[in-house]
VMD Tcl script that builds the backbone (N, CA, C; Angstrom):
set m [mol new atoms 489]
animate dup $m
set s [atomselect $m all]
$s set {name element resname resid chain x y z} {
  {N N MET 1 A 0.690 -1.236 0.327}
  {CA C MET 1 A 0.029 -0.070 -0.187}
  {C C MET 1 A 0.807 1.193 0.148}
  {N N VAL 2 A 0.370 2.364 -0.635}
  {CA C VAL 2 A 1.252 3.455 -1.028}
  {C C VAL 2 A 0.739 4.372 0.349}
  {N N PRO 3 A 1.675 5.030 0.923}
  {CA C PRO 3 A 1.655 5.688 2.203}
  {C C PRO 3 A 0.733 6.932 0.973}
  {N N THR 4 A 0.179 8.078 2.018}
  {CA C THR 4 A -0.560 9.323 1.440}
  {C C THR 4 A 0.508 10.320 2.450}
  {N N SER 5 A 0.404 11.286 1.358}
  {CA C SER 5 A 1.470 12.265 2.060}
  {C C SER 5 A 0.913 13.015 1.586}
  {N N ASP 6 A 0.812 14.368 2.363}
  {CA C ASP 6 A -0.069 15.715 1.724}
  {C C ASP 6 A 1.413 17.099 1.614}
  {N N ALA 7 A 1.110 17.921 0.994}
  {CA C ALA 7 A 1.968 18.899 0.690}
  {C C ALA 7 A 1.332 20.365 0.987}
  {N N ILE 8 A 1.837 21.443 0.775}
  {CA C ILE 8 A 1.517 22.819 0.817}
  {C C ILE 8 A 2.723 23.752 0.218}
  {N N TYR 9 A 2.743 24.510 -0.587}
  {CA C TYR 9 A 3.993 25.176 -1.064}
  {C C TYR 9 A 3.206 26.713 -1.733}
  {N N HIS 10 A 4.157 27.791 -1.624}
  {CA C HIS 10 A 4.168 28.656 -1.577}
  {C C HIS 10 A 3.657 29.095 -3.089}
  {N N SER 11 A 2.657 29.712 -3.476}
  {CA C SER 11 A 1.593 30.056 -4.785}
  {C C SER 11 A 2.917 30.816 -5.632}
  {N N ARG 12 A 3.771 31.977 -5.092}
  {CA C ARG 12 A 3.766 32.669 -5.826}
  {C C ARG 12 A 5.781 32.851 -5.947}
  {N N PHE 13 A 6.428 31.571 -5.495}
  {CA C PHE 13 A 7.550 30.980 -5.816}
  {C C PHE 13 A 7.583 30.568 -7.368}
  {N N ASN 14 A 8.437 30.634 -8.200}
  {CA C ASN 14 A 8.486 30.176 -9.439}
  {C C ASN 14 A 9.467 28.512 -9.548}
  {N N PHE 15 A 8.706 27.608 -8.828}
  {CA C PHE 15 A 8.939 26.189 -8.650}
  {C C PHE 15 A 9.362 25.971 -10.382}
  {N N GLU 16 A 9.328 26.475 -11.601}
  {CA C GLU 16 A 9.494 26.321 -12.735}
  {C C GLU 16 A 10.840 26.579 -12.748}
  {N N GLN 17 A 11.406 27.592 -12.473}
  {CA C GLN 17 A 13.033 27.924 -12.821}
  {C C GLN 17 A 13.917 27.084 -11.736}
  {N N VAL 18 A 13.315 26.467 -10.704}
  {CA C VAL 18 A 14.382 25.337 -10.273}
  {C C VAL 18 A 14.996 24.321 -11.264}
  {N N SER 19 A 16.676 24.356 -11.083}
  {CA C SER 19 A 17.341 23.293 -11.538}
  {C C SER 19 A 18.234 22.369 -10.817}
  {N N LYS 20 A 18.371 23.280 -9.960}
  {CA C LYS 20 A 19.667 22.729 -8.879}
  {C C LYS 20 A 18.921 22.836 -7.021}
  {N N TYR 21 A 19.248 21.939 -6.622}
  {CA C TYR 21 A 18.925 22.118 -5.012}
  {C C TYR 21 A 20.150 21.575 -4.677}
  {N N SER 22 A 20.345 21.686 -3.078}
  {CA C SER 22 A 21.121 21.455 -2.352}
  {C C SER 22 A 20.744 20.603 -1.036}
  {N N ILE 23 A 21.212 19.956 -0.337}
  {CA C ILE 23 A 21.143 19.427 1.369}
  {C C ILE 23 A 22.480 20.361 2.300}
  {N N TYR 24 A 21.612 20.893 3.365}
  {CA C TYR 24 A 22.596 21.199 4.731}
  {C C TYR 24 A 23.326 20.250 5.085}
  {N N GLN 25 A 24.322 20.368 4.848}
  {CA C GLN 25 A 25.375 19.215 5.166}
  {C C GLN 25 A 25.235 19.011 6.549}
  {N N GLN 26 A 25.781 17.524 6.886}
  {CA C GLN 26 A 25.578 16.996 8.168}
  {C C GLN 26 A 26.175 17.755 9.303}
  {N N ASN 27 A 26.966 18.069 9.267}
  {CA C ASN 27 A 28.406 19.610 10.264}
  {C C ASN 27 A 27.489 20.543 10.458}
  {N N THR 28 A 26.265 21.134 9.554}
  {CA C THR 28 A 25.947 22.331 10.174}
  {C C THR 28 A 24.915 22.727 11.241}
  {N N GLU 29 A 25.094 24.418 11.761}
  {CA C GLU 29 A 24.058 24.148 12.961}
  {C C GLU 29 A 22.610 24.074 12.665}
  {N N PHE 30 A 21.938 23.716 11.271}
  {CA C PHE 30 A 20.492 23.004 11.210}
  {C C PHE 30 A 20.802 21.974 11.239}
  {N N ALA 31 A 21.781 20.910 10.888}
  {CA C ALA 31 A 21.295 19.464 10.856}
  {C C ALA 31 A 21.567 19.462 12.541}
  {N N GLU 32 A 22.276 20.028 12.864}
  {CA C GLU 32 A 22.582 19.992 15.085}
  {C C GLU 32 A 21.371 19.894 15.509}
  {N N SER 33 A 20.531 20.621 14.924}
  {CA C SER 33 A 18.854 21.007 15.823}
  {C C SER 33 A 18.402 20.171 15.542}
  {N N GLN 34 A 18.737 18.753 14.931}
  {CA C GLN 34 A 17.624 17.654 15.105}
  {C C GLN 34 A 18.249 16.388 16.184}
  {N N ASN 35 A 17.567 15.508 16.457}
  {CA C ASN 35 A 18.491 14.320 17.387}
  {C C ASN 35 A 17.665 12.854 16.184}
  {N N LEU 36 A 18.145 13.576 15.740}
  {CA C LEU 36 A 18.462 12.118 14.240}
  {C C LEU 36 A 19.967 11.239 14.463}
  {N N SER 37 A 19.853 10.043 14.324}
  {CA C SER 37 A 21.545 8.724 13.662}
  {C C SER 37 A 21.708 9.619 12.769}
  {N N ARG 38 A 23.188 8.662 12.673}
  {CA C ARG 38 A 23.510 9.591 11.350}
  {C C ARG 38 A 23.297 8.182 10.149}
  {N N ALA 39 A 22.812 6.759 10.542}
  {CA C ALA 39 A 21.677 6.555 9.266}
  {C C ALA 39 A 20.906 6.312 9.441}
  {N N ILE 40 A 19.732 7.730 10.022}
  {CA C ILE 40 A 18.529 8.082 9.680}
  {C C ILE 40 A 18.400 9.348 8.609}
  {N N ARG 41 A 19.605 10.073 8.778}
  {CA C ARG 41 A 19.893 11.115 8.521}
  {C C ARG 41 A 20.596 10.271 7.088}
  {N N ASN 42 A 21.505 9.456 6.726}
  {CA C ASN 42 A 21.697 9.098 5.813}
  {C C ASN 42 A 20.582 8.802 4.551}
  {N N SER 43 A 19.921 7.607 5.471}
  {CA C SER 43 A 18.412 7.086 4.778}
  {C C SER 43 A 17.809 8.431 4.137}
  {N N ILE 44 A 17.783 9.610 4.718}
  {CA C ILE 44 A 16.647 10.396 4.414}
  {C C ILE 44 A 17.625 11.132 3.477}
  {N N GLU 45 A 18.734 11.239 3.336}
  {CA C GLU 45 A 19.209 12.130 2.588}
  {C C GLU 45 A 19.759 11.602 1.062}
  {N N ILE 46 A 19.650 10.122 1.278}
  {CA C ILE 46 A 19.627 9.138 -0.476}
  {C C ILE 46 A 18.336 9.162 -0.435}
  {N N ALA 47 A 17.681 8.658 -0.179}
  {CA C ALA 47 A 16.155 8.889 -0.771}
  {C C ALA 47 A 15.860 10.013 -0.947}
  {N N ILE 48 A 16.006 11.663 -0.685}
  {CA C ILE 48 A 16.113 13.047 -1.160}
  {C C ILE 48 A 16.987 13.056 -2.719}
  {N N GLU 49 A 18.157 12.516 -2.322}
  {CA C GLU 49 A 19.013 12.869 -4.070}
  {C C GLU 49 A 18.357 11.895 -4.647}
  {N N LYS 50 A 17.790 10.797 -4.734}
  {CA C LYS 50 A 17.572 9.823 -5.566}
  {C C LYS 50 A 16.431 10.519 -6.477}
  {N N ASN 51 A 15.379 10.832 -5.585}
  {CA C ASN 51 A 14.171 11.782 -6.196}
  {C C ASN 51 A 13.840 13.032 -6.878}
  {N N MET 52 A 15.356 13.850 -6.638}
  {CA C MET 52 A 15.292 14.611 -6.839}
  {C C MET 52 A 15.915 14.398 -8.294}
  {N N GLU 53 A 16.716 13.742 -8.350}
  {CA C GLU 53 A 17.189 13.589 -9.455}
  {C C GLU 53 A 16.848 13.013 -10.477}
  {N N GLN 54 A 15.057 11.582 -9.914}
  {CA C GLN 54 A 14.303 11.581 -11.035}
  {C C GLN 54 A 13.500 12.664 -11.396}
  {N N LEU 55 A 13.542 14.326 -10.497}
  {CA C LEU 55 A 12.768 14.746 -10.802}
  {C C LEU 55 A 13.517 15.784 -11.982}
  {N N ASN 56 A 14.688 15.080 -11.874}
  {CA C ASN 56 A 15.905 16.092 -13.417}
  {C C ASN 56 A 16.434 17.375 -12.450}
  {N N PHE 57 A 16.205 17.322 -10.838}
  {CA C PHE 57 A 17.703 18.133 -10.879}
  {C C PHE 57 A 18.711 18.063 -10.368}
  {N N GLU 58 A 19.516 18.719 -10.635}
  {CA C GLU 58 A 20.757 18.448 -9.980}
  {C C GLU 58 A 21.868 19.161 -8.807}
  {N N TYR 59 A 22.573 18.483 -8.449}
  {CA C TYR 59 A 22.947 18.553 -7.123}
  {C C TYR 59 A 23.794 19.810 -7.114}
  {N N ALA 60 A 23.784 20.390 -6.242}
  {CA C ALA 60 A 24.380 21.924 -5.801}
  {C C ALA 60 A 25.029 22.156 -4.743}
  {N N ASP 61 A 26.033 23.178 -4.928}
  {CA C ASP 61 A 26.605 23.569 -3.347}
  {C C ASP 61 A 25.760 24.031 -3.081}
  {N N ILE 62 A 25.326 24.657 -1.162}
  {CA C ILE 62 A 24.755 25.824 -0.991}
  {C C ILE 62 A 24.319 26.578 -1.877}
  {N N GLU 63 A 25.620 27.708 -2.060}
  {CA C GLU 63 A 25.420 28.920 -2.444}
  {C C GLU 63 A 24.862 28.774 -3.990}
  {N N ASP 64 A 24.912 27.686 -4.731}
  {CA C ASP 64 A 24.825 27.848 -6.003}
  {C C ASP 64 A 23.305 26.828 -6.137}
  {N N ALA 65 A 22.130 27.127 -5.200}
  {CA C ALA 65 A 21.168 25.972 -5.800}
  {C C ALA 65 A 20.217 27.026 -5.146}
  {N N ASP 66 A 19.006 26.304 -6.426}
  {CA C ASP 66 A 17.770 27.240 -6.213}
  {C C ASP 66 A 17.031 26.737 -4.929}
  {N N ILE 67 A 16.875 25.666 -4.203}
  {CA C ILE 67 A 16.285 25.065 -3.137}
  {C C ILE 67 A 17.528 24.622 -2.520}
  {N N ILE 68 A 16.806 24.015 -1.514}
  {CA C ILE 68 A 17.660 23.649 -0.032}
  {C C ILE 68 A 16.626 22.382 0.186}
  {N N ALA 69 A 16.753 21.448 0.082}
  {CA C ALA 69 A 15.825 20.236 0.357}
  {C C ALA 69 A 16.014 20.044 2.145}
  {N N THR 70 A 15.334 20.273 2.878}
  {CA C THR 70 A 15.775 19.819 4.635}
  {C C THR 70 A 14.995 19.078 5.244}
  {N N TYR 71 A 14.919 18.443 5.983}
  {CA C TYR 71 A 13.985 17.631 6.748}
  {C C TYR 71 A 14.062 17.649 7.974}
  {N N HIS 72 A 12.929 16.996 8.883}
  {CA C HIS 72 A 12.432 16.538 10.241}
  {C C HIS 72 A 11.953 15.478 10.943}
  {N N ILE 73 A 12.151 14.811 11.754}
  {CA C ILE 73 A 10.924 13.317 12.143}
  {C C ILE 73 A 10.269 14.186 13.360}
  {N N PHE 74 A 9.425 14.324 13.616}
  {CA C PHE 74 A 8.172 14.895 14.951}
  {C C PHE 74 A 8.482 13.923 15.504}
  {N N THR 75 A 9.175 14.656 16.890}
  {CA C THR 75 A 9.313 13.746 18.290}
  {C C THR 75 A 8.509 14.493 19.338}
  {N N ASN 76 A 8.306 15.962 19.407}
  {CA C ASN 76 A 8.009 16.655 20.377}
  {C C ASN 76 A 8.296 17.857 19.804}
  {N N GLY 77 A 6.933 18.900 20.559}
  {CA C GLY 77 A 6.549 20.003 20.081}
  {C C GLY 77 A 7.726 21.167 19.915}
  {N N ARG 78 A 8.822 20.923 20.858}
  {CA C ARG 78 A 10.031 22.082 21.508}
  {C C ARG 78 A 10.733 22.216 20.592}
  {N N ASP 79 A 11.270 20.220 19.300}
  {CA C ASP 79 A 12.058 20.565 18.583}
  {C C ASP 79 A 11.505 20.324 17.172}
  {N N PHE 80 A 10.077 20.432 17.069}
  {CA C PHE 80 A 9.586 21.064 16.013}
  {C C PHE 80 A 9.144 22.016 15.860}
  {N N SER 81 A 9.114 23.138 17.111}
  {CA C SER 81 A 9.045 24.617 17.080}
  {C C SER 81 A 10.516 25.362 16.268}
  {N N ILE 82 A 11.773 24.537 16.909}
  {CA C ILE 82 A 13.160 24.521 16.628}
  {C C ILE 82 A 13.109 24.793 15.070}
  {N N TYR 83 A 12.501 23.131 15.015}
  {CA C TYR 83 A 12.840 23.008 13.444}
  {C C TYR 83 A 12.177 24.377 12.706}
  {N N ASN 84 A 11.109 24.836 13.145}
  {CA C ASN 84 A 10.149 25.618 12.021}
  {C C ASN 84 A 11.052 27.235 11.979}
  {N N LYS 85 A 11.481 27.943 12.888}
  {CA C LYS 85 A 11.848 28.553 13.157}
  {C C LYS 85 A 13.160 28.390 12.531}
  {N N SER 86 A 14.045 27.292 12.127}
  {CA C SER 86 A 14.959 27.013 11.348}
  {C C SER 86 A 14.841 27.358 9.779}
  {N N VAL 87 A 13.961 26.920 9.712}
  {CA C VAL 87 A 12.801 27.098 8.402}
  {C C VAL 87 A 12.277 27.986 7.820}
  {N N LEU 88 A 11.734 29.041 8.990}
  {CA C LEU 88 A 11.149 30.034 8.807}
  {C C LEU 88 A 9.537 29.754 8.268}
  {N N PHE 89 A 8.838 28.801 8.569}
  {CA C PHE 89 A 7.944 28.088 8.452}
  {C C PHE 89 A 6.641 28.525 9.706}
  {N N CYS 90 A 5.691 29.270 9.255}
  {CA C CYS 90 A 4.632 29.872 9.870}
  {C C CYS 90 A 3.667 29.424 9.917}
  {N N GLU 91 A 2.403 28.094 10.258}
  {CA C GLU 91 A 1.410 27.523 10.218}
  {C C GLU 91 A 0.330 28.830 10.108}
  {N N TYR 92 A 0.557 30.064 10.990}
  {CA C TYR 92 A -1.039 30.993 10.732}
  {C C TYR 92 A -0.516 31.503 9.308}
  {N N CYS 93 A 0.594 31.363 8.919}
  {CA C CYS 93 A 0.478 31.989 7.268}
  {C C CYS 93 A 0.383 31.182 6.280}
  {N N LEU 94 A 0.056 30.021 6.635}
  {CA C LEU 94 A -0.867 29.152 5.484}
  {C C LEU 94 A -1.882 29.302 5.046}
  {N N LYS 95 A -2.874 30.164 6.176}
  {CA C LYS 95 A -3.966 30.942 5.643}
  {C C LYS 95 A -4.039 32.204 4.948}
  {N N ALA 96 A -3.014 32.186 4.340}
  {CA C ALA 96 A -2.300 33.294 2.975}
  {C C ALA 96 A -2.965 32.975 1.794}
  {N N ASN 97 A -3.240 34.098 0.963}
  {CA C ASN 97 A -4.336 33.066 -0.293}
  {C C ASN 97 A -2.635 32.958 -0.610}
  {N N ALA 98 A -1.459 33.348 -0.740}
  {CA C ALA 98 A -0.117 32.743 -1.504}
  {C C ALA 98 A 0.263 31.052 -1.171}
  {N N TRP 99 A -0.192 30.787 -0.055}
  {CA C TRP 99 A -0.265 28.758 0.003}
  {C C TRP 99 A -0.975 28.500 -0.340}
  {N N TYR 100 A -0.799 27.395 -1.754}
  {CA C TYR 100 A -1.734 26.314 -2.464}
  {C C TYR 100 A -1.580 24.952 -1.818}
  {N N LYS 101 A -2.670 24.539 -0.649}
  {CA C LYS 101 A -2.284 23.041 -0.419}
  {C C LYS 101 A -3.115 21.809 -1.260}
  {N N THR 102 A -2.975 20.893 -1.375}
  {CA C THR 102 A -3.091 19.802 -2.179}
  {C C THR 102 A -3.878 18.981 -1.287}
  {N N ASP 103 A -4.582 17.777 -1.745}
  {CA C ASP 103 A -5.915 16.842 -1.092}
  {C C ASP 103 A -5.064 17.124 0.621}
  {N N GLY 104 A -6.192 17.436 1.306}
  {CA C GLY 104 A -6.121 17.069 2.974}
  {C C GLY 104 A -5.129 18.138 3.481}
  {N N ASP 105 A -5.223 18.202 4.779}
  {CA C ASP 105 A -4.510 18.748 6.076}
  {C C ASP 105 A -3.305 18.046 6.163}
  {N N LEU 106 A -2.370 18.843 6.330}
  {CA C LEU 106 A -0.402 18.871 6.585}
  {C C LEU 106 A -1.125 18.335 8.238}
  {N N ASN 107 A -0.721 16.461 7.975}
  {CA C ASN 107 A -1.338 15.672 9.286}
  {C C ASN 107 A -0.006 14.966 10.054}
  {N N ILE 108 A 0.550 16.473 10.921}
  {CA C ILE 108 A 1.935 16.125 11.500}
  {C C ILE 108 A 1.711 15.348 12.736}
  {N N ARG 109 A 1.779 13.895 12.795}
  {CA C ARG 109 A 1.725 13.322 14.593}
  {C C ARG 109 A 3.336 12.988 14.806}
  {N N GLN 110 A 3.031 12.109 15.605}
  {CA C GLN 110 A 4.214 11.058 16.443}
  {C C GLN 110 A 5.093 10.349 15.040}
  {N N GLY 111 A 6.422 10.598 15.216}
  {CA C GLY 111 A 7.149 9.652 14.277}
  {C C GLY 111 A 6.794 10.270 12.260}
  {N N ALA 112 A 6.197 11.313 12.352}
  {CA C ALA 112 A 5.803 11.777 10.625}
  {C C ALA 112 A 7.276 12.344 10.575}
  {N N LEU 113 A 7.780 12.031 9.332}
  {CA C LEU 113 A 8.550 12.404 8.400}
  {C C LEU 113 A 7.923 13.803 7.877}
  {N N ILE 114 A 8.874 15.136 7.857}
  {CA C ILE 114 A 8.751 16.563 7.232}
  {C C ILE 114 A 9.857 17.121 6.168}
  {N N ILE 115 A 9.261 17.225 5.116}
  {CA C ILE 115 A 10.562 17.948 4.266}
  {C C ILE 115 A 10.169 18.621 3.686}
  {N N ASP 116 A 10.532 20.115 3.629}
  {CA C ASP 116 A 10.696 20.907 3.442}
  {C C ASP 116 A 11.886 21.975 2.373}
  {N N LEU 117 A 11.337 22.658 1.573}
  {CA C LEU 117 A 12.504 23.226 0.274}
  {C C LEU 117 A 12.422 24.148 0.980}
  {N N VAL 118 A 13.444 25.232 0.948}
  {CA C VAL 118 A 13.816 26.320 1.420}
  {C C VAL 118 A 14.359 27.543 0.309}
  {N N ASP 119 A 14.206 28.566 0.380}
  {CA C ASP 119 A 14.373 29.395 -1.011}
  {C C ASP 119 A 15.738 30.194 -0.083}
  {N N PRO 120 A 16.882 29.584 -0.764}
  {CA C PRO 120 A 17.900 30.031 -0.257}
  {C C PRO 120 A 18.258 31.559 -0.240}
  {N N LYS 121 A 17.335 32.174 -0.972}
  {CA C LYS 121 A 17.481 33.582 -0.853}
  {C C LYS 121 A 16.966 34.409 0.305}
  {N N LYS 122 A 16.103 33.737 0.564}
  {CA C LYS 122 A 15.125 34.341 1.803}
  {C C LYS 122 A 15.032 33.649 2.951}
  {N N LYS 123 A 15.671 31.937 2.784}
  {CA C LYS 123 A 15.598 31.458 3.718}
  {C C LYS 123 A 14.535 31.027 4.348}
  {N N ARG 124 A 13.607 30.822 3.935}
  {CA C ARG 124 A 12.312 30.360 3.857}
  {C C ARG 124 A 11.631 29.026 3.207}
  {N N SER 125 A 11.183 28.516 3.935}
  {CA C SER 125 A 9.914 26.889 3.335}
  {C C SER 125 A 9.222 27.885 2.929}
  {N N ILE 126 A 9.222 27.118 0.863}
  {CA C ILE 126 A 8.162 27.035 0.231}
  {C C ILE 126 A 7.427 26.021 -0.223}
  {N N TRP 127 A 8.317 25.016 0.260}
  {CA C TRP 127 A 6.983 23.941 0.118}
  {C C TRP 127 A 7.109 22.691 1.344}
  {N N ARG 128 A 6.548 22.670 1.600}
  {CA C ARG 128 A 6.366 21.538 3.012}
  {C C ARG 128 A 5.440 20.320 2.866}
  {N N SER 129 A 6.096 19.235 2.574}
  {CA C SER 129 A 5.433 17.745 2.648}
  {C C SER 129 A 5.370 16.618 4.069}
  {N N THR 130 A 4.538 16.400 4.475}
  {CA C THR 130 A 4.120 15.572 5.693}
  {C C THR 130 A 3.653 14.315 5.152}
  {N N GLN 131 A 4.814 12.764 5.884}
  {CA C GLN 131 A 3.896 11.646 5.718}
  {C C GLN 131 A 4.340 10.688 7.112}
  {N N ALA 132 A 3.500 10.101 7.408}
  {CA C ALA 132 A 3.315 9.187 8.805}
  {C C ALA 132 A 4.498 8.137 7.974}
  {N N LEU 133 A 5.876 7.837 9.219}
  {CA C LEU 133 A 6.428 6.755 8.593}
  {C C LEU 133 A 6.270 5.137 9.074}
  {N N LYS 134 A 5.339 5.493 10.547}
  {CA C LYS 134 A 5.226 4.150 10.997}
  {C C LYS 134 A 6.672 3.326 11.169}
  {N N ILE 135 A 7.810 3.774 11.806}
  {CA C ILE 135 A 8.419 3.005 12.005}
  {C C ILE 135 A 8.258 2.062 13.536}
  {N N LYS 136 A 8.800 0.858 13.562}
  {CA C LYS 136 A 8.804 0.077 14.794}
  {C C LYS 136 A 10.078 -0.035 15.899}
  {N N THR 137 A 9.798 0.167 16.795}
  {CA C THR 137 A 10.844 -0.591 17.532}
  {C C THR 137 A 11.543 -1.759 16.812}
  {N N LYS 138 A 10.686 -2.707 16.800}
  {CA C LYS 138 A 10.737 -4.024 16.084}
  {C C LYS 138 A 11.408 -4.147 14.298}
  {N N ASP 139 A 11.640 -3.202 13.582}
  {CA C ASP 139 A 11.831 -2.634 12.362}
  {C C ASP 139 A 13.391 -3.051 12.366}
  {N N ASN 140 A 13.872 -3.750 11.428}
  {CA C ASN 140 A 15.393 -3.619 11.071}
  {C C ASN 140 A 15.714 -2.553 10.449}
  {N N SER 141 A 16.755 -2.597 10.003}
  {CA C SER 141 A 17.771 -0.852 9.610}
  {C C SER 141 A 16.855 -1.896 7.731}
  {N N ARG 142 A 16.842 -2.268 7.092}
  {CA C ARG 142 A 16.363 -2.489 6.062}
  {C C ARG 142 A 14.503 -1.923 5.914}
  {N N GLU 143 A 13.929 -2.461 6.719}
  {CA C GLU 143 A 12.255 -1.970 6.752}
  {C C GLU 143 A 12.313 -0.658 7.136}
  {N N VAL 144 A 13.252 -0.047 8.017}
  {CA C VAL 144 A 13.417 1.545 8.137}
  {C C VAL 144 A 13.338 2.172 6.671}
  {N N ASN 145 A 14.692 1.642 6.328}
  {CA C ASN 145 A 15.536 2.290 5.019}
  {C C ASN 145 A 14.216 1.954 4.400}
  {N N GLU 146 A 13.017 1.011 4.092}
  {CA C GLU 146 A 12.021 1.173 3.095}
  {C C GLU 146 A 11.283 1.865 3.336}
  {N N LYS 147 A 10.782 1.785 4.491}
  {CA C LYS 147 A 9.590 3.218 4.865}
  {C C LYS 147 A 10.129 4.090 4.630}
  {N N ILE 148 A 11.286 4.893 4.737}
  {CA C ILE 148 A 12.043 5.977 4.645}
  {C C ILE 148 A 11.668 6.713 2.884}
  {N N GLN 149 A 12.443 5.517 1.974}
  {CA C GLN 149 A 12.320 5.081 0.570}
  {C C GLN 149 A 11.114 5.430 0.176}
  {N N LEU 150 A 10.429 4.886 0.384}
  {CA C LEU 150 A 8.711 4.357 0.029}
  {C C LEU 150 A 7.942 6.518 0.412}
  {N N ALA 151 A 8.240 6.815 1.906}
  {CA C ALA 151 A 7.709 8.076 2.443}
  {C C ALA 151 A 8.013 9.075 1.310}
  {N N VAL 152 A 9.262 9.361 1.136}
  {CA C VAL 152 A 10.055 10.299 0.114}
  {C C VAL 152 A 9.496 10.591 -1.366}
  {N N HIS 153 A 9.663 9.304 -1.912}
  {CA C HIS 153 A 9.177 9.374 -3.321}
  {C C HIS 153 A 7.467 9.703 -2.883}
  {N N SER 154 A 7.152 9.109 -2.351}
  {CA C SER 154 A 5.651 9.914 -2.221}
  {C C SER 154 A 5.554 11.316 -1.930}
  {N N MET 155 A 6.221 12.049 -1.196}
  {CA C MET 155 A 6.565 13.327 -0.965}
  {C C MET 155 A 6.174 13.991 -1.867}
  {N N LEU 156 A 7.722 14.414 -2.428}
  {CA C LEU 156 A 8.636 14.630 -3.224}
  {C C LEU 156 A 7.679 14.444 -4.674}
  {N N LYS 157 A 6.912 13.522 -4.790}
  {CA C LYS 157 A 6.042 13.779 -6.405}
  {C C LYS 157 A 5.003 14.500 -6.520}
  {N N GLN 158 A 4.835 14.961 -5.179}
  {CA C GLN 158 A 3.583 16.392 -5.195}
  {C C GLN 158 A 4.299 17.554 -5.569}
  {N N TYR 159 A 5.965 17.790 -5.989}
  {CA C TYR 159 A 6.555 18.902 -6.266}
  {C C TYR 159 A 5.458 19.812 -7.141}
  {N N PRO 160 A 5.521 20.619 -6.590}
  {CA C PRO 160 A 4.210 21.645 -7.886}
  {C C PRO 160 A 4.678 21.562 -9.207}
  {N N LYS 161 A 5.830 21.184 -10.024}
  {CA C LYS 161 A 6.147 21.404 -11.586}
  {C C LYS 161 A 6.943 20.472 -11.355}
  {N N ILE 162 A 6.952 19.452 -12.191}
  {CA C ILE 162 A 7.561 18.628 -12.333}
  {C C ILE 162 A 7.832 18.514 -13.921}
  {N N LYS 163 A 9.205 18.574 -13.982}
  {CA C LYS 163 A 9.705 18.890 -15.519}
  {C C LYS 163 A 10.102 18.109 -16.667}
}
mol reanalyze $m
mol bondsrecalc $m
mol representation Tube
mol addrep $m
């Protein structure tokens, strides 16, 4: 069964002009704000890279990127608040006319994966998708990786303009 994900994006951002993306390096302040194991980080980043390549985006250094992909696994409100501040995501702003929502609401629950695409010039999220990972403590690393791969694929295929 293919999991469902929700997405929301800023309708005034020119998604058609995007050709290059980047991901914050694991030794940056952004990465340090998340309490994720190196294995989980690597799995998420590899899944993002694979799916961005399928969307015909080229990986670039941060300073040359049109968007920056960021991610977070929701574990508690405090960490999520810190993450939202790091990508300048404002829930109250979602009601503005400049945001477009796909089917459903952003359903962020315990263990959900959140991916944001950030405008590197404004350092603000311009696209967000959420997906329940449903990782269980008994899951082995292969099962965890498969759940992450499937979730990231489901999320990024909702990119507003597929090339």
